[in-house]
C-alpha positions as CSV (number, residue, x, y, z in Angstrom):
1,X,70.7,196.9,-8.2
2,X,72.7,198.9,-5.8
3,X,71.8,199.2,-2.1
4,X,72.7,202.1,0.2
5,X,75.4,201.0,2.7
6,X,75.0,201.9,6.3
7,X,77.2,201.4,9.3
8,X,78.4,202.8,12.6
9,X,80.5,205.9,12.9
10,X,83.8,204.1,12.6
11,X,82.9,203.0,9.1
12,X,83.0,206.7,8.0
13,X,85.0,208.6,10.7
14,X,88.3,208.3,12.5
15,X,88.3,209.5,16.1
16,X,90.9,212.0,17.2
17,X,92.3,211.1,20.6
18,X,94.2,214.4,21.2
19,X,92.9,217.8,20.2
20,X,95.0,221.0,20.7
21,X,97.2,219.4,23.3
22,X,94.3,218.2,25.5
23,X,93.5,214.6,26.3
24,X,90.1,213.8,24.8
25,X,88.7,210.3,24.5
26,X,85.9,210.1,21.9
27,X,85.6,206.3,22.3
28,X,85.4,206.5,26.1
29,X,82.3,207.0,28.2
30,X,81.1,210.5,29.0
31,X,80.7,211.3,32.7
32,X,77.5,213.4,32.7
33,X,78.2,214.3,36.4
34,X,81.8,215.7,35.8
35,X,82.7,219.2,34.4
36,X,81.3,220.3,31.0
37,X,83.7,219.4,28.2
38,X,84.5,218.4,24.7
39,X,84.5,214.7,24.2
40,X,86.5,214.9,21.0
41,X,86.2,214.9,17.3
42,X,85.6,212.3,14.6
43,X,87.2,213.2,11.2
44,X,85.3,212.1,8.1
45,X,87.3,209.8,5.9
46,X,84.5,208.5,3.6
47,X,81.7,210.7,2.1
48,X,78.6,210.0,4.2
49,X,75.3,211.2,5.5
50,X,74.9,211.1,9.3
51,X,71.5,209.6,10.0
52,X,71.3,208.9,13.7
53,X,73.2,209.7,16.9
54,X,72.6,207.9,20.2
55,X,73.7,207.7,23.8
56,X,73.6,204.5,25.8
57,X,73.5,204.8,29.6
58,X,76.1,202.7,31.3
59,X,75.8,204.2,34.8
60,X,72.3,205.4,35.9
61,X,71.6,209.1,35.5
62,X,70.4,211.2,38.4
63,X,69.8,214.9,38.0
64,X,67.0,216.6,39.8
65,X,67.0,220.1,38.2
66,X,69.1,220.4,35.1
67,X,69.4,217.4,32.8
68,X,72.7,216.5,31.1
69,X,73.0,217.3,27.4
70,X,75.3,215.8,24.7
71,X,75.7,218.1,21.7
72,X,76.8,217.0,18.2
73,X,78.3,219.7,16.0
74,X,79.7,219.7,12.5
75,X,82.9,221.6,11.6
76,X,84.1,222.4,8.1
77,X,87.7,221.7,9.3
78,X,89.3,219.5,12.0
79,X,90.4,220.8,15.4
80,X,87.3,222.8,15.8
81,X,88.3,224.9,12.8
82,X,86.1,226.6,10.3
83,X,82.4,227.1,10.7
84,X,80.4,225.2,13.3
85,X,76.8,224.2,13.1
86,X,74.9,222.2,15.8
87,X,73.4,219.1,14.3
88,X,71.4,218.1,17.3
89,X,71.4,217.4,21.0
90,X,70.7,214.3,23.2
91,X,69.0,215.2,26.5
92,X,69.7,212.5,29.1
93,X,66.5,212.1,31.1
94,X,66.5,212.0,34.9
95,X,66.5,208.4,36.3
96,X,67.8,206.9,33.1
97,X,68.6,203.3,33.7
98,X,71.6,201.2,32.6
99,X,71.1,200.0,29.1
100,X,68.6,202.6,27.9
101,X,69.6,204.2,24.6
102,X,68.4,207.7,23.7
103,X,68.6,208.6,20.1
104,X,67.9,211.3,17.6
105,X,67.3,210.3,14.0
106,X,66.7,211.7,10.5
107,X,69.7,214.0,11.0
108,X,70.4,214.0,7.3
109,X,73.7,215.8,7.7
110,X,76.3,215.3,4.9
111,X,80.0,215.0,5.6
112,X,82.9,215.1,3.2
113,X,86.4,213.8,3.9
114,X,88.3,216.3,6.0
115,X,85.2,217.7,7.8
116,X,84.7,217.0,11.5
117,X,82.0,216.0,13.9
118,X,82.5,217.2,17.5
119,X,80.9,215.7,20.6
120,X,80.6,217.8,23.7
121,X,78.4,217.8,26.8
122,X,76.9,219.9,29.6
123,X,76.6,218.2,32.9
124,X,73.4,217.7,34.9
125,X,73.1,219.6,38.2
126,X,71.0,219.5,41.3
127,X,70.5,216.8,43.8
128,X,73.0,213.9,43.8
129,X,74.2,214.0,40.2
130,X,75.6,210.8,38.6
131,X,75.6,209.1,35.2
132,X,77.7,208.0,32.3
133,X,76.9,207.4,28.6
134,X,78.7,206.1,25.5
135,X,77.9,207.8,22.2
136,X,77.5,206.2,18.9
137,X,75.7,206.7,15.6
138,X,74.7,205.5,12.2
139,X,75.8,206.9,8.9
140,X,75.4,205.8,5.3
141,X,77.5,206.0,2.2
142,X,77.1,209.2,0.1
143,X,77.8,208.9,-3.6
144,X,79.4,212.4,-3.6
145,X,82.5,212.6,-5.8
146,X,85.9,213.4,-4.2
147,X,86.3,215.9,-7.0
148,X,83.6,218.1,-5.5
149,X,85.5,218.6,-2.2
150,X,88.2,221.3,-2.0
151,X,89.7,219.2,0.9
152,X,90.4,216.2,-1.4
153,X,93.6,216.5,-3.4
154,X,94.9,213.7,-5.6
155,X,98.5,212.7,-4.5
156,X,101.2,213.1,-7.1
């Protein structure tokens, strides 16, 4: 009997630490009180289905009028190339405390090697804004054949 394999994002994706000459840090914390930005991309290296994304608060969040939002997008090509689709968003509640983990599940989004997941955020505003989160997720192996991906080419 075969069992579906699950694991964290790093089992299925490789983070890109520099995109288009900018300095992005997909493995670092997101400062939900700093300017809006792109946190970086994860490039799929093993066919998988993204099941859950989460944000764990590591510095308490304070935002009295507009809540910070982390957005997860799928791109058909790396470096924000190709077609983009928003998978889901994580809204960071006001007064989130250190250690709280916010999650969205049942995303059921398939990725093939060469496709990219991009993480970006919109900061909270109003009052004395503060907060930081780290982003993670869960994916599971997809039995999709490499032969079904135009991005997979057998080396000579």
